[in-house]
N, C-alpha and C positions, 0 to 999 in steps of 0.2 A: 425207654427214653433215657438218654444220658443224664447223669446227676446234675450236670451244669445247666441243662435245660430246665430241670426241675427247680433249681435255685433261681433261675431267671423268672419262672412263673411266680415264685414266692415274692420276688421283688415287685413284679407287676401288681400283685394283689395288695402289697403294702402301700404302693403309691395310689392305687385306686381307692384304698381305704382312706387315705389322707384327703383325697379330693372329693369324697362322697358328698360333703356339704357344700361344695363349690360347683356352680354351674359353668362348665367349660365346654368349648366346642369339642365334638367327637374327634379324637386323635386319629391320624392316618398312620396305621402301624406298618403297612406294606411298603417296603423300600422300593419295590417295583412301581407302585402307585406314585410315590414321590418322584421317581425318575420321569414318569410320564407327565406329571404336572410341571416338571421343570424343563420341558423340551425347549422352551423359548430361550433359556440361558445355556443351552448346549450341554447340560449335565450328562445326558446319556452319551454324547460324543466323547466327553471327558472319560467316562467309565469304560468306553469301548476303545480307548487308546487312540482316538482320532485327532484330538486337539493338539497334542504335542508329539504326534507320531514320528516326526523327523528329528526331534530333540534327543540328545544323548541321555540315556537313563542310567547306565552303569558303565564304569571303567574299572578294570581290575588288571593291574600290571600292564604288560604290553600285548597280552594275548586276547583279552576280552574287552569288547566295546559294543554295547547294545543301544539301539534307539528305543523309544517308548513303544513303537510299533512291534519291535522284536520282543520286548519284555511282555507286552500284552499277549502275543501269540504263544510265547513259551509258558506263560502262566495258565492260559487256557488248556494247553496240552497237558501240563502237570496236573491241573484240576481234573481233567478227563481221566488221566491215568490213575489218580487216587480213587475215583469212583469205580473204575474198572477193577481195582484191587479189592473192592468190596467195602470201601469206607463210606458209611451212610451219614446222613445228617446228624450232627452232634458228636460224632466220634472224635477223639483227640489225636492230633498229629504232633508228635514231639520232635525237637531238634537238639542236636548236640554239635554245635559248629561255631566257628568264629565269624568275622565279618566278610563273608564270601558272597558272590552273586546268588548262589542257590538260596541263601537265607533271605535275601531281598525278594526273590521270586516266591518263596513259601509264604511270605506275609500277604500275598495276593491270591496265590493258587489255593491255599487252604480255605479261606473264606469263600472263594468262588465255588468250591465243592460243598459249602455249607458245613464244613468241619470246624473244629476248634483248635487253634494253634497253641502249643505249649513249648516255649523256647527255654531250654534248661541251661543253667549256669555251667560253663565248661570247666570251671575251677573247683567244682565239688568233687568229693571222692565217690567211688563207685557205690558204696553202701547207701549214701544219701540219695544219689540219682536213682537207685533201685527203689527206694521208698517213694520218690516222686513219681516214678513210672507206675507204681502200684496205685498211688493215690489218685493220679490223673486218669488211670485206666487207658493209657495210650495204646492205640492199636498199631501204630507205625512210628518209627523213629528214623529221622535223617541224620546221618553221622558223617562228620568230616573225616577224610582218610587219615589225617594225623591223630585223630582221637579213636580210631577203630579198635585198637587193643584195649583201651579202657571200656569202650562200649561192649566188646565181646565178653569182657569180665562181668559187666553188669547183666548181660543177657544170660550168662552162665548161672549167675546167682538167681535170676528170675526163674530159670528153668527148673530149679530145685523146689520151687513152690508149685505144687500140683493143683492149687486152687485157681491159678491164673495162667493165661496163655501169653508167652513172651511176644512183644510187638514185632512186626515185620521190620527188617533192617534195610535201609536204603543208603548206599554209600555215596558220599559227595567226593569226587576225585580231586586230587590236588590241582590238576590242570585238565584241559580238554583231551590231551593226548596221553595222559598217564594211564598205565595199565593197572586195572583193579587188582589188589593183592589177594582177593578172595573170589571164588567162583560163584556166579549167580545161580540161585536156586529158586524154588517157589516162594521161599521165605527171605531171600536176600536179593536185592536189586541194586543197580547202579543208576544214579540220577539221570544221566543223559540218555541211557537206554530206556529208562522208564518214561522219560519225557517224550522220546521218539514214538512210543507206543500210544500216546494220547492224540487227541484231535483238536486242531485249532478252531473247529466249528462247534466246540462244546458250548452248550447253553448254560450260562451262569445260574447257579442255584441261589436265588435271592432269599435272604432271611425272612421268616414269617412276620417278625415284629422287631422293632428297634431295640427291644430288651433281650433279644437272643444273644448268647455268648459268642464273641469273636475270638477270645483267647483266655487262657488261664495262666497266671504267673505265680511263682513261689518266691518267698524270701530265702535267703541263703542259709538260714539256720545257724548263724554264727553265735548269737547270744541266747537263743532259745530254739525249741523245735520249729521246723519250717511251718510257714503259714501260706495258704493259697488265697489268691484274689482273682475273681472272674471279671473280665472286661466285657461289657456288652457293646453293641454297635453304636448306640447313642453315646456312651461314655467315650469311646474311641474318637467319634466325630467331634465331640465337644473339646477333647484334648487337642485334636488337630487344629481347631480354630484358635484355641488358647496359644498354641505354639506359634501360629502366624503372628499373633498380637504381641506376645511377650518377647519373641526373638526378633521382631521387626522384619520378618522375611518378605522379600519382594519376589516378583515373578522370576522363574527359571534360575534358581540359585544353584550353587555347587557345594556339596557337603562332603568333607573328608571324614570317613568313619574311623575315628580314633577311640570312641567309646563303644562298649559292647551292644550289638543289636539285640542280645538276649535280655538285657536289663530293662524291665518294664516296657516291653515292646519297643525298645529303642526310643522311649519317650514319644512314641507315635510319629517319629520323624520320617520313617519310611513311607508312611501313608501321606504325610504332609508334603514330602518331596514329589510324590506322584501328582497331587492336586496342583502343585505349582510348576510342574514340568521341569523339575530340577534334575541335577546329575549327582548320582551317588558314586563316590570314589571309594571302592572297597579295599580293605587291607586285611590280609590274613594275620599278620603280626604288626604290632606298633612299636617302632623304635624311635623315640622322641627326636633325638638329634638328627636323624636321617631325614626327617620331614620338615624341619625348621628352615 
């Protein structure tokens, strides 16, 4: 069992202990059960990409424009491909990438495979990222092409530690038509080719309880050694609801991604945008004057 699932069990026991003296209705921990109970409000259709299927989900430059139906299909394929690579429930999938469409898709594909997402700060140096990969026990890392040289240095450092196995590397290309700078092997893949190997008929692996981990985040370690924080499904859901309220978000908004998706799960905005049928405008680089 992954250590993050062990920690979620500890949290469950803690809350159960607090509630021991209080008579409460038995909680429904199965997300699948919650979806079945909510059929009348079309929750399952929302999760299956049917409510906003024709709405634009992602815009990236002039070359990429997906609908929510496209995004749903791509995420299912990516989740399927992760499982085919041998990523079981609870394994950590790391990323080292800016605000590109692949990052948005991983926020859904990784939980669909019941894995745990770990979005790493792209501004950290190699030695710190190596420590985070060791601590998270990441089995696979998605790396943007522009950060490939840094990632290869990190994997080289990891390979010197004979006690751990370096994660599988998946390259995120600069564009759909760009030629990968490295050759694909059993331990190196390219995102679009990996996605093409998956199935859009993949059955989503639902979490067993709302306390299961959906992601693990780390501080940047600028003032002290890095610290990790595990987000569970319940916490992510509550943060999404809070986002709606605090930001006064209405239906089908458009969000320009000028802040990093890797910071605190992008404040859960990626999941919030899906719930509202919004459009994510992705930017690899942010140049203030250009977008004002």
